[in-house]
N, CA, C and O atoms as a Maestro MAE file, in Angstrom:
{
 s_m_m2io_version
 :::
 2.0.0
}

f_m_ct {
 s_m_title
 :::
 protein
 m_atom[344] {
  # First column is atom index #
  i_m_mmod_type
  r_m_x_coord
  r_m_y_coord
  r_m_z_coord
  i_m_residue_number
  s_m_chain_name
  s_m_pdb_residue_name
  s_m_pdb_atom_name
  i_m_atomic_number
  :::
  1 25 401.612 45.163 114.181 1 A "UNK " " N  " 7
  2 3 402.825 45.422 113.461 1 A "UNK " " CA " 6
  3 2 403.423 46.731 113.968 1 A "UNK " " C  " 6
  4 15 402.738 47.750 114.052 1 A "UNK " " O  " 8
  5 25 404.679 46.688 114.296 2 A "UNK " " N  " 7
  6 3 405.367 47.878 114.771 2 A "UNK " " CA " 6
  7 2 405.955 48.658 113.599 2 A "UNK " " C  " 6
  8 15 406.342 48.062 112.594 2 A "UNK " " O  " 8
  9 25 406.027 49.978 113.715 3 A "UNK " " N  " 7
  10 3 406.594 50.768 112.626 3 A "UNK " " CA " 6
  11 2 408.091 50.502 112.466 3 A "UNK " " C  " 6
  12 15 408.763 50.074 113.404 3 A "UNK " " O  " 8
  13 25 408.595 50.762 111.265 4 A "UNK " " N  " 7
  14 3 410.014 50.586 110.990 4 A "UNK " " CA " 6
  15 2 410.654 51.949 110.775 4 A "UNK " " C  " 6
  16 15 409.958 52.923 110.485 4 A "UNK " " O  " 8
  17 25 411.956 52.024 110.913 5 A "UNK " " N  " 7
  18 3 412.687 53.249 110.626 5 A "UNK " " CA " 6
  19 2 413.339 53.148 109.261 5 A "UNK " " C  " 6
  20 15 413.561 52.050 108.751 5 A "UNK " " O  " 8
  21 25 413.643 54.287 108.673 6 A "UNK " " N  " 7
  22 3 414.347 54.303 107.403 6 A "UNK " " CA " 6
  23 2 413.542 53.766 106.241 6 A "UNK " " C  " 6
  24 15 414.086 53.084 105.372 6 A "UNK " " O  " 8
  25 25 412.253 54.063 106.211 7 A "UNK " " N  " 7
  26 3 411.384 53.542 105.150 7 A "UNK " " CA " 6
  27 2 411.900 53.929 103.762 7 A "UNK " " C  " 6
  28 15 411.998 53.082 102.874 7 A "UNK " " O  " 8
  29 25 412.228 55.210 103.580 8 A "UNK " " N  " 7
  30 3 412.696 55.679 102.277 8 A "UNK " " CA " 6
  31 2 413.921 54.891 101.816 8 A "UNK " " C  " 6
  32 15 413.976 54.439 100.672 8 A "UNK " " O  " 8
  33 25 414.894 54.728 102.696 9 A "UNK " " N  " 7
  34 3 416.127 54.031 102.351 9 A "UNK " " CA " 6
  35 2 415.866 52.563 102.030 9 A "UNK " " C  " 6
  36 15 416.446 52.016 101.092 9 A "UNK " " O  " 8
  37 25 415.002 51.935 102.800 10 A "UNK " " N  " 7
  38 3 414.685 50.521 102.572 10 A "UNK " " CA " 6
  39 2 413.995 50.322 101.222 10 A "UNK " " C  " 6
  40 15 414.297 49.377 100.492 10 A "UNK " " O  " 8
  41 25 413.066 51.225 100.903 11 A "UNK " " N  " 7
  42 3 412.359 51.103 99.626 11 A "UNK " " CA " 6
  43 2 413.280 51.416 98.446 11 A "UNK " " C  " 6
  44 15 413.177 50.777 97.398 11 A "UNK " " O  " 8
  45 25 414.171 52.384 98.602 12 A "UNK " " N  " 7
  46 3 415.141 52.682 97.543 12 A "UNK " " CA " 6
  47 2 416.029 51.469 97.277 12 A "UNK " " C  " 6
  48 15 416.274 51.115 96.123 12 A "UNK " " O  " 8
  49 25 416.512 50.835 98.349 13 A "UNK " " N  " 7
  50 3 417.368 49.650 98.205 13 A "UNK " " CA " 6
  51 2 416.600 48.496 97.565 13 A "UNK " " C  " 6
  52 15 417.132 47.799 96.700 13 A "UNK " " O  " 8
  53 25 415.354 48.291 97.986 14 A "UNK " " N  " 7
  54 3 414.536 47.223 97.408 14 A "UNK " " CA " 6
  55 2 414.320 47.474 95.913 14 A "UNK " " C  " 6
  56 15 414.448 46.556 95.103 14 A "UNK " " O  " 8
  57 25 414.002 48.685 95.559 15 A "UNK " " N  " 7
  58 3 413.761 49.046 94.155 15 A "UNK " " CA " 6
  59 2 415.022 48.818 93.328 15 A "UNK " " C  " 6
  60 15 414.955 48.275 92.226 15 A "UNK " " O  " 8
  61 25 416.173 49.233 93.861 16 A "UNK " " N  " 7
  62 3 417.451 49.013 93.159 16 A "UNK " " CA " 6
  63 2 417.719 47.538 92.942 16 A "UNK " " C  " 6
  64 15 418.320 47.152 91.940 16 A "UNK " " O  " 8
  65 25 417.272 46.702 93.886 17 A "UNK " " N  " 7
  66 3 417.483 45.252 93.791 17 A "UNK " " CA " 6
  67 2 416.420 44.572 92.921 17 A "UNK " " C  " 6
  68 15 416.464 43.357 92.733 17 A "UNK " " O  " 8
  69 25 415.468 45.344 92.392 18 A "UNK " " N  " 7
  70 3 414.446 44.768 91.523 18 A "UNK " " CA " 6
  71 2 413.200 44.304 92.252 18 A "UNK " " C  " 6
  72 15 412.333 43.675 91.645 18 A "UNK " " O  " 8
  73 25 413.091 44.596 93.522 19 A "UNK " " N  " 7
  74 3 411.897 44.232 94.292 19 A "UNK " " CA " 6
  75 2 410.861 45.326 94.070 19 A "UNK " " C  " 6
  76 15 411.108 46.494 94.370 19 A "UNK " " O  " 8
  77 25 409.714 44.946 93.549 20 A "UNK " " N  " 7
  78 3 408.709 45.941 93.189 20 A "UNK " " CA " 6
  79 2 407.447 45.884 94.053 20 A "UNK " " C  " 6
  80 15 406.463 46.565 93.767 20 A "UNK " " O  " 8
  81 25 407.482 45.074 95.102 21 A "UNK " " N  " 7
  82 3 406.323 44.958 95.989 21 A "UNK " " CA " 6
  83 2 406.836 44.813 97.408 21 A "UNK " " C  " 6
  84 15 407.797 44.085 97.656 21 A "UNK " " O  " 8
  85 25 406.186 45.517 98.354 22 A "UNK " " N  " 7
  86 3 406.620 45.458 99.750 22 A "UNK " " CA " 6
  87 2 405.409 45.478 100.673 22 A "UNK " " C  " 6
  88 15 404.394 46.112 100.381 22 A "UNK " " O  " 8
  89 25 405.536 44.773 101.789 23 A "UNK " " N  " 7
  90 3 404.522 44.758 102.832 23 A "UNK " " CA " 6
  91 2 405.100 45.547 103.999 23 A "UNK " " C  " 6
  92 15 406.184 45.239 104.494 23 A "UNK " " O  " 8
  93 25 404.368 46.563 104.432 24 A "UNK " " N  " 7
  94 3 404.875 47.493 105.433 24 A "UNK " " CA " 6
  95 2 403.862 47.718 106.547 24 A "UNK " " C  " 6
  96 15 402.661 47.548 106.339 24 A "UNK " " O  " 8
  97 25 404.343 48.104 107.737 25 A "UNK " " N  " 7
  98 3 403.411 48.411 108.828 25 A "UNK " " CA " 6
  99 2 402.533 49.617 108.485 25 A "UNK " " C  " 6
  100 15 403.015 50.588 107.903 25 A "UNK " " O  " 8
  101 25 401.271 49.560 108.837 26 A "UNK " " N  " 7
  102 3 400.324 50.641 108.560 26 A "UNK " " CA " 6
  103 2 400.789 51.956 109.186 26 A "UNK " " C  " 6
  104 15 400.539 53.024 108.628 26 A "UNK " " O  " 8
  105 25 401.447 51.893 110.311 27 A "UNK " " N  " 7
  106 3 401.913 53.110 110.987 27 A "UNK " " CA " 6
  107 2 402.949 53.865 110.161 27 A "UNK " " C  " 6
  108 15 403.189 55.045 110.418 27 A "UNK " " O  " 8
  109 25 403.567 53.216 109.179 28 A "UNK " " N  " 7
  110 3 404.563 53.871 108.332 28 A "UNK " " CA " 6
  111 2 403.948 54.580 107.120 28 A "UNK " " C  " 6
  112 15 404.665 55.217 106.347 28 A "UNK " " O  " 8
  113 25 402.643 54.475 106.953 29 A "UNK " " N  " 7
  114 3 402.013 55.117 105.804 29 A "UNK " " CA " 6
  115 2 402.234 56.635 105.834 29 A "UNK " " C  " 6
  116 15 402.318 57.276 104.787 29 A "UNK " " O  " 8
  117 25 402.327 57.192 107.026 30 A "UNK " " N  " 7
  118 3 402.566 58.632 107.170 30 A "UNK " " CA " 6
  119 2 403.939 59.032 106.638 30 A "UNK " " C  " 6
  120 15 404.140 60.194 106.284 30 A "UNK " " O  " 8
  121 25 404.893 58.096 106.573 31 A "UNK " " N  " 7
  122 3 406.250 58.375 106.100 31 A "UNK " " CA " 6
  123 2 406.368 58.311 104.580 31 A "UNK " " C  " 6
  124 15 407.435 58.582 104.029 31 A "UNK " " O  " 8
  125 25 405.298 57.959 103.912 32 A "UNK " " N  " 7
  126 3 405.323 57.781 102.459 32 A "UNK " " CA " 6
  127 2 405.659 59.079 101.723 32 A "UNK " " C  " 6
  128 15 406.171 59.035 100.605 32 A "UNK " " O  " 8
  129 25 405.380 60.224 102.329 33 A "UNK " " N  " 7
  130 3 405.674 61.513 101.696 33 A "UNK " " CA " 6
  131 2 407.172 61.684 101.445 33 A "UNK " " C  " 6
  132 15 407.568 62.423 100.544 33 A "UNK " " O  " 8
  133 25 408.006 61.004 102.239 34 A "UNK " " N  " 7
  134 3 409.463 61.097 102.090 34 A "UNK " " CA " 6
  135 2 409.979 60.264 100.907 34 A "UNK " " C  " 6
  136 15 411.088 60.489 100.423 34 A "UNK " " O  " 8
  137 25 409.177 59.314 100.452 35 A "UNK " " N  " 7
  138 3 409.586 58.402 99.381 35 A "UNK " " CA " 6
  139 2 409.373 59.095 98.031 35 A "UNK " " C  " 6
  140 15 408.305 59.662 97.799 35 A "UNK " " O  " 8
  141 25 410.369 59.059 97.138 36 A "UNK " " N  " 7
  142 3 410.213 59.698 95.831 36 A "UNK " " CA " 6
  143 2 408.963 59.202 95.094 36 A "UNK " " C  " 6
  144 15 408.596 58.029 95.164 36 A "UNK " " O  " 8
  145 25 408.324 60.146 94.382 37 A "UNK " " N  " 7
  146 3 407.065 59.844 93.705 37 A "UNK " " CA " 6
  147 2 407.201 58.703 92.702 37 A "UNK " " C  " 6
  148 15 406.305 57.866 92.597 37 A "UNK " " O  " 8
  149 25 408.326 58.659 91.952 38 A "UNK " " N  " 7
  150 3 408.476 57.586 90.964 38 A "UNK " " CA " 6
  151 2 408.495 56.213 91.635 38 A "UNK " " C  " 6
  152 15 407.998 55.239 91.069 38 A "UNK " " O  " 8
  153 25 409.065 56.131 92.839 39 A "UNK " " N  " 7
  154 3 409.075 54.864 93.577 39 A "UNK " " CA " 6
  155 2 407.658 54.501 94.018 39 A "UNK " " C  " 6
  156 15 407.246 53.346 93.909 39 A "UNK " " O  " 8
  157 25 406.921 55.485 94.512 40 A "UNK " " N  " 7
  158 3 405.543 55.225 94.965 40 A "UNK " " CA " 6
  159 2 404.683 54.734 93.808 40 A "UNK " " C  " 6
  160 15 403.790 53.910 94.006 40 A "UNK " " O  " 8
  161 25 404.941 55.232 92.603 41 A "UNK " " N  " 7
  162 3 404.142 54.824 91.438 41 A "UNK " " CA " 6
  163 2 404.566 53.465 90.906 41 A "UNK " " C  " 6
  164 15 403.723 52.680 90.469 41 A "UNK " " O  " 8
  165 25 405.870 53.175 90.938 42 A "UNK " " N  " 7
  166 3 406.380 51.925 90.357 42 A "UNK " " CA " 6
  167 2 406.225 50.727 91.285 42 A "UNK " " C  " 6
  168 15 406.058 49.602 90.816 42 A "UNK " " O  " 8
  169 25 406.279 50.952 92.586 43 A "UNK " " N  " 7
  170 3 406.222 49.842 93.539 43 A "UNK " " CA " 6
  171 2 404.795 49.636 94.036 43 A "UNK " " C  " 6
  172 15 404.018 50.582 94.157 43 A "UNK " " O  " 8
  173 25 404.477 48.397 94.315 44 A "UNK " " N  " 7
  174 3 403.186 48.066 94.921 44 A "UNK " " CA " 6
  175 2 403.435 47.948 96.425 44 A "UNK " " C  " 6
  176 15 404.149 47.054 96.879 44 A "UNK " " O  " 8
  177 25 402.841 48.853 97.182 45 A "UNK " " N  " 7
  178 3 403.062 48.898 98.631 45 A "UNK " " CA " 6
  179 2 401.782 48.495 99.364 45 A "UNK " " C  " 6
  180 15 400.702 49.020 99.096 45 A "UNK " " O  " 8
  181 25 401.927 47.563 100.283 46 A "UNK " " N  " 7
  182 3 400.800 47.092 101.099 46 A "UNK " " CA " 6
  183 2 401.053 47.548 102.531 46 A "UNK " " C  " 6
  184 15 402.095 47.227 103.104 46 A "UNK " " O  " 8
  185 25 400.121 48.288 103.115 47 A "UNK " " N  " 7
  186 3 400.247 48.705 104.510 47 A "UNK " " CA " 6
  187 2 399.299 47.849 105.343 47 A "UNK " " C  " 6
  188 15 398.097 47.798 105.079 47 A "UNK " " O  " 8
  189 25 399.852 47.178 106.351 48 A "UNK " " N  " 7
  190 3 399.083 46.196 107.121 48 A "UNK " " CA " 6
  191 2 399.149 46.481 108.624 48 A "UNK " " C  " 6
  192 15 400.064 47.139 109.118 48 A "UNK " " O  " 8
  193 25 398.139 45.956 109.330 49 A "UNK " " N  " 7
  194 3 398.064 46.093 110.781 49 A "UNK " " CA " 6
  195 2 398.380 44.804 111.515 49 A "UNK " " C  " 6
  196 15 398.695 44.835 112.705 49 A "UNK " " O  " 8
  197 25 398.303 43.659 110.824 50 A "UNK " " N  " 7
  198 3 398.475 42.385 111.527 50 A "UNK " " CA " 6
  199 2 399.218 41.361 110.661 50 A "UNK " " C  " 6
  200 15 399.321 41.505 109.443 50 A "UNK " " O  " 8
  201 25 399.729 40.329 111.328 51 A "UNK " " N  " 7
  202 3 400.408 39.248 110.606 51 A "UNK " " CA " 6
  203 2 399.435 38.485 109.717 51 A "UNK " " C  " 6
  204 15 399.842 37.944 108.689 51 A "UNK " " O  " 8
  205 25 398.173 38.429 110.084 52 A "UNK " " N  " 7
  206 3 397.180 37.767 109.233 52 A "UNK " " CA " 6
  207 2 397.129 38.441 107.858 52 A "UNK " " C  " 6
  208 15 397.032 37.769 106.831 52 A "UNK " " O  " 8
  209 25 397.195 39.772 107.851 53 A "UNK " " N  " 7
  210 3 397.195 40.507 106.584 53 A "UNK " " CA " 6
  211 2 398.468 40.223 105.794 53 A "UNK " " C  " 6
  212 15 398.421 40.087 104.571 53 A "UNK " " O  " 8
  213 25 399.594 40.133 106.478 54 A "UNK " " N  " 7
  214 3 400.871 39.822 105.825 54 A "UNK " " CA " 6
  215 2 400.774 38.468 105.139 54 A "UNK " " C  " 6
  216 15 401.166 38.324 103.981 54 A "UNK " " O  " 8
  217 25 400.253 37.477 105.850 55 A "UNK " " N  " 7
  218 3 400.147 36.128 105.291 55 A "UNK " " CA " 6
  219 2 399.194 36.085 104.099 55 A "UNK " " C  " 6
  220 15 399.455 35.380 103.124 55 A "UNK " " O  " 8
  221 25 398.099 36.828 104.167 56 A "UNK " " N  " 7
  222 3 397.163 36.865 103.037 56 A "UNK " " CA " 6
  223 2 397.840 37.413 101.786 56 A "UNK " " C  " 6
  224 15 397.580 36.947 100.677 56 A "UNK " " O  " 8
  225 25 398.699 38.393 101.967 57 A "UNK " " N  " 7
  226 3 399.395 38.994 100.828 57 A "UNK " " CA " 6
  227 2 400.525 38.092 100.343 57 A "UNK " " C  " 6
  228 15 400.707 37.911 99.139 57 A "UNK " " O  " 8
  229 25 401.280 37.527 101.277 58 A "UNK " " N  " 7
  230 3 402.499 36.796 100.937 58 A "UNK " " CA " 6
  231 2 402.248 35.386 100.398 58 A "UNK " " C  " 6
  232 15 403.029 34.890 99.585 58 A "UNK " " O  " 8
  233 25 401.188 34.749 100.832 59 A "UNK " " N  " 7
  234 3 400.934 33.374 100.399 59 A "UNK " " CA " 6
  235 2 400.097 33.345 99.139 59 A "UNK " " C  " 6
  236 15 399.229 34.193 98.933 59 A "UNK " " O  " 8
  237 25 400.365 32.365 98.302 60 A "UNK " " N  " 7
  238 3 399.647 32.250 97.036 60 A "UNK " " CA " 6
  239 2 398.205 31.791 97.215 60 A "UNK " " C  " 6
  240 15 397.341 32.122 96.404 60 A "UNK " " O  " 8
  241 25 397.943 31.030 98.274 61 A "UNK " " N  " 7
  242 3 396.609 30.516 98.522 61 A "UNK " " CA " 6
  243 2 396.176 30.939 99.917 61 A "UNK " " C  " 6
  244 15 397.022 31.177 100.780 61 A "UNK " " O  " 8
  245 25 394.877 31.037 100.151 62 A "UNK " " N  " 7
  246 3 394.409 31.382 101.496 62 A "UNK " " CA " 6
  247 2 394.836 30.321 102.506 62 A "UNK " " C  " 6
  248 15 395.008 29.154 102.156 62 A "UNK " " O  " 8
  249 25 395.003 30.726 103.735 63 A "UNK " " N  " 7
  250 3 395.344 29.785 104.797 63 A "UNK " " CA " 6
  251 2 394.167 28.860 105.068 63 A "UNK " " C  " 6
  252 15 393.021 29.309 105.061 63 A "UNK " " O  " 8
  253 25 394.429 27.571 105.306 64 A "UNK " " N  " 7
  254 3 393.327 26.662 105.640 64 A "UNK " " CA " 6
  255 2 392.808 26.962 107.041 64 A "UNK " " C  " 6
  256 15 393.537 27.469 107.894 64 A "UNK " " O  " 8
  257 25 391.571 26.648 107.257 65 A "UNK " " N  " 7
  258 3 391.006 26.798 108.595 65 A "UNK " " CA " 6
  259 2 391.653 25.767 109.514 65 A "UNK " " C  " 6
  260 15 391.767 24.595 109.154 65 A "UNK " " O  " 8
  261 25 392.070 26.195 110.683 66 A "UNK " " N  " 7
  262 3 392.718 25.300 111.631 66 A "UNK " " CA " 6
  263 2 391.731 25.011 112.757 66 A "UNK " " C  " 6
  264 15 391.228 25.941 113.387 66 A "UNK " " O  " 8
  265 25 391.444 23.723 113.022 67 A "UNK " " N  " 7
  266 3 390.518 23.410 114.118 67 A "UNK " " CA " 6
  267 2 391.137 23.788 115.460 67 A "UNK " " C  " 6
  268 15 392.356 23.907 115.588 67 A "UNK " " O  " 8
  269 25 390.284 23.971 116.444 68 A "UNK " " N  " 7
  270 3 390.763 24.291 117.790 68 A "UNK " " CA " 6
  271 2 391.695 23.186 118.264 68 A "UNK " " C  " 6
  272 15 391.443 22.002 118.039 68 A "UNK " " O  " 8
  273 25 392.765 23.586 118.917 69 A "UNK " " N  " 7
  274 3 393.773 22.625 119.382 69 A "UNK " " CA " 6
  275 2 393.219 21.793 120.532 69 A "UNK " " C  " 6
  276 15 392.548 22.310 121.425 69 A "UNK " " O  " 8
  277 25 393.508 20.513 120.492 70 A "UNK " " N  " 7
  278 3 393.130 19.606 121.572 70 A "UNK " " CA " 6
  279 2 394.321 19.403 122.493 70 A "UNK " " C  " 6
  280 15 395.278 20.175 122.440 70 A "UNK " " O  " 8
  281 25 394.281 18.385 123.331 71 A "UNK " " N  " 7
  282 3 395.400 18.114 124.225 71 A "UNK " " CA " 6
  283 2 396.668 17.779 123.434 71 A "UNK " " C  " 6
  284 15 396.603 17.155 122.375 71 A "UNK " " O  " 8
  285 25 397.800 18.195 123.952 72 A "UNK " " N  " 7
  286 3 399.091 17.934 123.309 72 A "UNK " " CA " 6
  287 2 399.726 16.723 123.977 72 A "UNK " " C  " 6
  288 15 399.911 16.717 125.194 72 A "UNK " " O  " 8
  289 25 400.068 15.679 123.184 73 A "UNK " " N  " 7
  290 3 400.695 14.511 123.806 73 A "UNK " " CA " 6
  291 2 402.082 14.877 124.339 73 A "UNK " " C  " 6
  292 15 402.840 15.598 123.690 73 A "UNK " " O  " 8
  293 25 402.395 14.377 125.509 74 A "UNK " " N  " 7
  294 3 403.715 14.614 126.094 74 A "UNK " " CA " 6
  295 2 404.681 13.557 125.571 74 A "UNK " " C  " 6
  296 15 404.301 12.402 125.377 74 A "UNK " " O  " 8
  297 25 405.926 13.952 125.345 75 A "UNK " " N  " 7
  298 3 406.950 13.012 124.882 75 A "UNK " " CA " 6
  299 2 408.063 13.010 125.906 75 A "UNK " " C  " 6
  300 15 408.609 14.057 126.256 75 A "UNK " " O  " 8
  301 25 408.396 11.807 126.389 76 A "UNK " " N  " 7
  302 3 409.457 11.712 127.394 76 A "UNK " " CA " 6
  303 2 410.816 11.634 126.694 76 A "UNK " " C  " 6
  304 15 410.861 11.566 125.465 76 A "UNK " " O  " 8
  305 25 411.926 11.644 127.444 77 A "UNK " " N  " 7
  306 3 413.251 11.641 126.815 77 A "UNK " " CA " 6
  307 2 413.509 10.459 125.875 77 A "UNK " " C  " 6
  308 15 414.366 10.564 124.998 77 A "UNK " " O  " 8
  309 25 412.806 9.355 126.027 78 A "UNK " " N  " 7
  310 3 412.992 8.200 125.142 78 A "UNK " " CA " 6
  311 2 412.093 8.304 123.911 78 A "UNK " " C  " 6
  312 15 411.930 7.325 123.182 78 A "UNK " " O  " 8
  313 25 411.502 9.489 123.671 79 A "UNK " " N  " 7
  314 3 410.604 9.740 122.543 79 A "UNK " " CA " 6
  315 2 409.383 8.835 122.549 79 A "UNK " " C  " 6
  316 15 408.871 8.470 121.491 79 A "UNK " " O  " 8
  317 25 408.917 8.472 123.735 80 A "UNK " " N  " 7
  318 3 407.695 7.686 123.856 80 A "UNK " " CA " 6
  319 2 406.562 8.635 124.241 80 A "UNK " " C  " 6
  320 15 406.715 9.474 125.128 80 A "UNK " " O  " 8
  321 25 405.434 8.491 123.567 81 A "UNK " " N  " 7
  322 3 404.287 9.321 123.868 81 A "UNK " " CA " 6
  323 2 403.631 8.829 125.145 81 A "UNK " " C  " 6
  324 15 403.347 7.640 125.293 81 A "UNK " " O  " 8
  325 25 403.396 9.738 126.053 82 A "UNK " " N  " 7
  326 3 402.739 9.390 127.313 82 A "UNK " " CA " 6
  327 2 401.390 10.072 127.333 82 A "UNK " " C  " 6
  328 15 400.912 10.525 126.293 82 A "UNK " " O  " 8
  329 25 400.761 10.157 128.504 83 A "UNK " " N  " 7
  330 3 399.429 10.752 128.575 83 A "UNK " " CA " 6
  331 2 399.438 12.204 128.101 83 A "UNK " " C  " 6
  332 15 400.451 12.898 128.186 83 A "UNK " " O  " 8
  333 25 398.313 12.633 127.611 84 A "UNK " " N  " 7
  334 3 398.189 13.985 127.063 84 A "UNK " " CA " 6
  335 2 398.231 15.009 128.178 84 A "UNK " " C  " 6
  336 15 397.726 14.770 129.275 84 A "UNK " " O  " 8
  337 25 398.834 16.149 127.893 85 A "UNK " " N  " 7
  338 3 398.839 17.251 128.855 85 A "UNK " " CA " 6
  339 2 397.977 18.366 128.304 85 A "UNK " " C  " 6
  340 15 397.812 18.474 127.089 85 A "UNK " " O  " 8
  341 25 397.439 19.175 129.148 86 A "UNK " " N  " 7
  342 3 396.546 20.270 128.731 86 A "UNK " " CA " 6
  343 2 397.303 21.545 128.537 86 A "UNK " " C  " 6
  344 15 396.712 22.566 128.187 86 A "UNK " " O  " 8
  :::
 }
 m_bond[343] {
  # First column is bond index #
  i_m_from
  i_m_to
  i_m_order
  :::
  1 1 2 1
  2 2 3 1
  3 3 4 2
  4 3 5 1
  5 5 6 1
  6 6 7 1
  7 7 8 2
  8 7 9 1
  9 9 10 1
  10 10 11 1
  11 11 12 2
  12 11 13 1
  13 13 14 1
  14 14 15 1
  15 15 16 2
  16 15 17 1
  17 17 18 1
  18 18 19 1
  19 19 20 2
  20 19 21 1
  21 21 22 1
  22 22 23 1
  23 23 24 2
  24 23 25 1
  25 25 26 1
  26 26 27 1
  27 27 28 2
  28 27 29 1
  29 29 30 1
  30 30 31 1
  31 31 32 2
  32 31 33 1
  33 33 34 1
  34 34 35 1
  35 35 36 2
  36 35 37 1
  37 37 38 1
  38 38 39 1
  39 39 40 2
  40 39 41 1
  41 41 42 1
  42 42 43 1
  43 43 44 2
  44 43 45 1
  45 45 46 1
  46 46 47 1
  47 47 48 2
  48 47 49 1
  49 49 50 1
  50 50 51 1
  51 51 52 2
  52 51 53 1
  53 53 54 1
  54 54 55 1
  55 55 56 2
  56 55 57 1
  57 57 58 1
  58 58 59 1
  59 59 60 2
  60 59 61 1
  61 61 62 1
  62 62 63 1
  63 63 64 2
  64 63 65 1
  65 65 66 1
  66 66 67 1
  67 67 68 2
  68 67 69 1
  69 69 70 1
  70 70 71 1
  71 71 72 2
  72 71 73 1
  73 73 74 1
  74 74 75 1
  75 75 76 2
  76 75 77 1
  77 77 78 1
  78 78 79 1
  79 79 80 2
  80 79 81 1
  81 81 82 1
  82 82 83 1
  83 83 84 2
  84 83 85 1
  85 85 86 1
  86 86 87 1
  87 87 88 2
  88 87 89 1
  89 89 90 1
  90 90 91 1
  91 91 92 2
  92 91 93 1
  93 93 94 1
  94 94 95 1
  95 95 96 2
  96 95 97 1
  97 97 98 1
  98 98 99 1
  99 99 100 2
  100 99 101 1
  101 101 102 1
  102 102 103 1
  103 103 104 2
  104 103 105 1
  105 105 106 1
  106 106 107 1
  107 107 108 2
  108 107 109 1
  109 109 110 1
  110 110 111 1
  111 111 112 2
  112 111 113 1
  113 113 114 1
  114 114 115 1
  115 115 116 2
  116 115 117 1
  117 117 118 1
  118 118 119 1
  119 119 120 2
  120 119 121 1
  121 121 122 1
  122 122 123 1
  123 123 124 2
  124 123 125 1
  125 125 126 1
  126 126 127 1
  127 127 128 2
  128 127 129 1
  129 129 130 1
  130 130 131 1
  131 131 132 2
  132 131 133 1
  133 133 134 1
  134 134 135 1
  135 135 136 2
  136 135 137 1
  137 137 138 1
  138 138 139 1
  139 139 140 2
  140 139 141 1
  141 141 142 1
  142 142 143 1
  143 143 144 2
  144 143 145 1
  145 145 146 1
  146 146 147 1
  147 147 148 2
  148 147 149 1
  149 149 150 1
  150 150 151 1
  151 151 152 2
  152 151 153 1
  153 153 154 1
  154 154 155 1
  155 155 156 2
  156 155 157 1
  157 157 158 1
  158 158 159 1
  159 159 160 2
  160 159 161 1
  161 161 162 1
  162 162 163 1
  163 163 164 2
  164 163 165 1
  165 165 166 1
  166 166 167 1
  167 167 168 2
  168 167 169 1
  169 169 170 1
  170 170 171 1
  171 171 172 2
  172 171 173 1
  173 173 174 1
  174 174 175 1
  175 175 176 2
  176 175 177 1
  177 177 178 1
  178 178 179 1
  179 179 180 2
  180 179 181 1
  181 181 182 1
  182 182 183 1
  183 183 184 2
  184 183 185 1
  185 185 186 1
  186 186 187 1
  187 187 188 2
  188 187 189 1
  189 189 190 1
  190 190 191 1
  191 191 192 2
  192 191 193 1
  193 193 194 1
  194 194 195 1
  195 195 196 2
  196 195 197 1
  197 197 198 1
  198 198 199 1
  199 199 200 2
  200 199 201 1
  201 201 202 1
  202 202 203 1
  203 203 204 2
  204 203 205 1
  205 205 206 1
  206 206 207 1
  207 207 208 2
  208 207 209 1
  209 209 210 1
  210 210 211 1
  211 211 212 2
  212 211 213 1
  213 213 214 1
  214 214 215 1
  215 215 216 2
  216 215 217 1
  217 217 218 1
  218 218 219 1
  219 219 220 2
  220 219 221 1
  221 221 222 1
  222 222 223 1
  223 223 224 2
  224 223 225 1
  225 225 226 1
  226 226 227 1
  227 227 228 2
  228 227 229 1
  229 229 230 1
  230 230 231 1
  231 231 232 2
  232 231 233 1
  233 233 234 1
  234 234 235 1
  235 235 236 2
  236 235 237 1
  237 237 238 1
  238 238 239 1
  239 239 240 2
  240 239 241 1
  241 241 242 1
  242 242 243 1
  243 243 244 2
  244 243 245 1
  245 245 246 1
  246 246 247 1
  247 247 248 2
  248 247 249 1
  249 249 250 1
  250 250 251 1
  251 251 252 2
  252 251 253 1
  253 253 254 1
  254 254 255 1
  255 255 256 2
  256 255 257 1
  257 257 258 1
  258 258 259 1
  259 259 260 2
  260 259 261 1
  261 261 262 1
  262 262 263 1
  263 263 264 2
  264 263 265 1
  265 265 266 1
  266 266 267 1
  267 267 268 2
  268 267 269 1
  269 269 270 1
  270 270 271 1
  271 271 272 2
  272 271 273 1
  273 273 274 1
  274 274 275 1
  275 275 276 2
  276 275 277 1
  277 277 278 1
  278 278 279 1
  279 279 280 2
  280 279 281 1
  281 281 282 1
  282 282 283 1
  283 283 284 2
  284 283 285 1
  285 285 286 1
  286 286 287 1
  287 287 288 2
  288 287 289 1
  289 289 290 1
  290 290 291 1
  291 291 292 2
  292 291 293 1
  293 293 294 1
  294 294 295 1
  295 295 296 2
  296 295 297 1
  297 297 298 1
  298 298 299 1
  299 299 300 2
  300 299 301 1
  301 301 302 1
  302 302 303 1
  303 303 304 2
  304 303 305 1
  305 305 306 1
  306 306 307 1
  307 307 308 2
  308 307 309 1
  309 309 310 1
  310 310 311 1
  311 311 312 2
  312 311 313 1
  313 313 314 1
  314 314 315 1
  315 315 316 2
  316 315 317 1
  317 317 318 1
  318 318 319 1
  319 319 320 2
  320 319 321 1
  321 321 322 1
  322 322 323 1
  323 323 324 2
  324 323 325 1
  325 325 326 1
  326 326 327 1
  327 327 328 2
  328 327 329 1
  329 329 330 1
  330 330 331 1
  331 331 332 2
  332 331 333 1
  333 333 334 1
  334 334 335 1
  335 335 336 2
  336 335 337 1
  337 337 338 1
  338 338 339 1
  339 339 340 2
  340 339 341 1
  341 341 342 1
  342 342 343 1
  343 343 344 2
  :::
 }
}
């Protein structure tokens, strides 16, 4: 996850709009000192390093385990499945 700019402004706008929870890049945790204390106390802030962490927070249920991908069937212009490609 890449850091974002304008963390304070983004959180102020979110709070004004009634959004009380945010997922943010871990690298922005150092910028939290700029955010007003009342916002830090009222909002639930999640600092993450990867999209996997974002999905765990954002989705209501855990992601299902996905089996390893096998060959992908090729589709020609007539939408007919032909031999599998690797």
